[in-house]
N, C-alpha and C positions, 0 to 999 in steps of 0.2 A: 092555815095559809097554803095556798096552792103552789105547786112547783112550776118553774119555768121550763121551757122546752129542753134546755141542756140537762137540767136535773132529771127530768122525766126520761130522757135518753140514757142517762147514766144508770138510773134505777132499772130500766129495762135491760140494759147490757149486763148489769150485775146479776139480776135474776136469771137471765138467759144463760149465763155462765154456770150458775148453780143447776139449772134444769138440764143442761147438756151433760152433766156428770151424774144426774140423779137416776135412781131406779124407782123411787117412790115419792109421791106428793100426796099430802093429806090436807084437806080443807076443813076448818072448824070455825063456827060462828062464836065470836067472843063478846057478844052484846051483854053489857052489865057487869063485866069483870073489872075488878079494881086493878089499878096500875101495878100495885105490889104483886098481885097474883100473876099478871102477865110477865113481870120481871122474873118471878120464880120459874115460869114456863121457859123463858128464854135461857135462864141459867141451866136448867135441866137439859135443854136442847143443846146448848153449847158443850156441856160435859159429854153428851152422847154423839157429838159430831153432826148434829142436825141443824140445818139453816132454817130459822123461824123468822118470819117477817109479816107484818101487817102491810098489805098493799092495796092500792086502788085496783079494782077488778079489771079496768080497761088496760092498765099497765101489765097486770098478770096475764091477761089474754094475749097481749103482744109478745110477752116473754115466752109463752108456750107455743106460739104460732110456728108451724113447721116442725114440731117435735112429736114424739109419740104421745105426749100428754095433751095434744091439741083437743082431743075429744072431751077433756075435762072443762073446757071453756064454758059449756052450757051450765055447769054447776056453780060457776063463779058469780054468785048473786048475794048481795047483803054484805055486812061487815065481817070479813073473813081474815083469819090468820092462816098463813101458808107454812106448812112444814115440809121441807125438801131434804132428802138424804140420798147419798150414794149407796148406803147400806139398805138392803131390801126391806128390813123391818124396823129400823131405828126411828124413822119419822112417825110411823104408826104407833110404835110402842110409847114414845115420848108423849104424843098428843093423847093417846088412849089412857095412859096412866094419870096424866094431869086431869083429864075429863072425869075420871073416877073420883077424884078428890074435890073437884070443883064443878058443881052441877050447872053452872052458867056457861061453861064451854061445851058447845054441842057440835059433835063431829057431823059434817054434812056429806062428805064424799072423799074419795081418794082415787089415785091411779097407780097401778103397779104393772110393770111389764107391758106398758102400752095399752092397758085395759082399764076402763073406769070401774071402780068398785064402790059399793054402797057402804053404809054404816056397819052392817054385819061383816062385810068383807074386810073393812079396816080393823074391826075388833078381832077377827080371825087372824089377820096378818100380825096384829100386835101381840097375840098370845103364842105365836111361834117361838120356840126357844131360841136363844142366841146361837150364833155360829159355833162358839166354843162348846156350848152344851151339846149341840148336835154332833160335833166331832167326838166328844167324850162318849156319847151314847153309841156312836158307830164303832169306836175302838172297843168298847165293852162287848158289843155284839160280835165283832171279829175275834176278840180274845176268848170269848166264852167256849166255843167248840175246842179250841186248842187246850185250854186249861182243863176242860172235861176229859179230853183224851189223855192228858198227862196224869190226872187223878186215876183213871182206869188202869193205865199202864203201871202206875206205882202200886195200886192195889193188887194187880196180877203178880207183880214182882214180889211183893210182900207175902202173898199167899204161897208162891212157889218156894220162897225162902223158909217159911214155917213148915211146909210139907217136906222139904229135904232135911230140915233139922230134926224132925220127929221120927 
C-alpha cells in the first residue's frame, strides 16, 4: 500500500532528523530475508542505538538532500535497509555482524564523515574496536612507561638496600 503525501512528508522528516545527528549511514540489500531475521536485525540495532529502517529510495534521497550524506544518493538502488547512527561505528558494526550470520543481507555501501565508502570500507569501519576498548588501550599505553619506571626505581632501591645490609 502506498503512502499519501502527509505520510511521505512525515517519513522524510523523521529520517532527516536521524540523518542530521548521524555520523554513519550503511546501506544493505535485504532481498530474500525472512521477516523474523529482519526483526532480529532491528532488535540488535535498537540495543546498539542504531536507527534501522526499510525505506523507499526516493524518500531516502530526499532525506539526505543537503547533508554530507548526499553523495550516497547514487548508491540508493534496489531494496535497501538503511542503518543510521550517531556513533561512528555502531551502524557499520550492527549491519556487518548481521551480514556475517545471514548471507542474504548484502552490504552495498556506506557513508562516514561525509565520504562514501564501499563494502571494504564498511567492514573496516565495523572492525574498529569500540570507544571503551580504545580508551582502555590508550590508558594502558599511557600507564606502561610510568609502571616501568616505578619497577626500575623499586629494583634500584632494593639493590641499594641489599648492598648497605651486606
